[in-house]
Residue, then its C-alpha position, 0 to 999 in steps of 0.5 A: m912162563d916165569k923167570k924160574d921156569l926159564r932158568l930151569l929150561a936154560a940149563s938144558c938149552q943151546e944158544r942159537k943166533y939168527p941174522a935178520g931174514s933167516t928162518l928159525m923153523k919152517q912149516g911142515d918140518t919135524g919139531v926138533g926143539l922148543y925155542v925161547i926168544t932172548s933178543g930180537k923179534v920174529r914173524v910167525t906165518r902160516a900158508s893154508s895150502p902149498d900154493r897160497a901166500e903166507e898169512e901173518l899170525d903174529v910178531v913176537g919177541v923176548g920171552s916168547v916160547l915157540g915150537e912146542m906144539a910139534l913137540l907135544d903132538d909129534l906132527p910137523r911144524s904148523a908155522t914158519v918163524t922168520a927173524l925180523e932182526d938179529v935174533t938170539a934164541l935158546l933151543l931146548p931139544v925135544w928129549e929135554f923138553r919132554t923130560t922137563l915136562q914129566s919131572h916138572p908138572d908145574i911147567a906143563i901147567r904154565l905151558l897150558g896157559v901159553l896154549s890157552r892164550r894163543l887159542r883166545t887170540k885165534n878166536r878173536t881173529g876168527s881162526a879155524l875150529f881145527d886150531f881149537l881142536i888141536i890146542s884142546l887135545l894138546m891141553l888134555a894130553l898135557l894135563d894127563s901127563a901132569d896128573s900121571v907124574s903127580l900120582q907117581t910122586s904121591f905114591q912114592h912119598h907114601 
């Protein structure tokens, strides 16, 4: 997302601080908001089953957007995010996130780009087809939502 999008989202966000080693979100939890990292780095991991060790998916930092999937599909968090160093993040609550997507379809389109890049990275690293299907369904839902808002706006202007 670009700076304009981040400024718009920041107006509805709460700043949160996490010391190194703390958990921002845990795999399996309910999604309560979208996170934008403003300082520090986090490690994103996922356990394929409860009795298996976690696999590292990524290490990300400033400007990274995390947690959107659980907000879009109402499923539990798909990964655990842990602070590798002291981290500051903006937390956009789920209801604000959904309102923003409905009123700003351009942000929804850019979010599709975030999801698409994640999918490409997963494809390069040999991740499962299941991830591809989930992200594809999320992209379709976002496009449908953006089209709906676009049509409503068109009718209101005529």
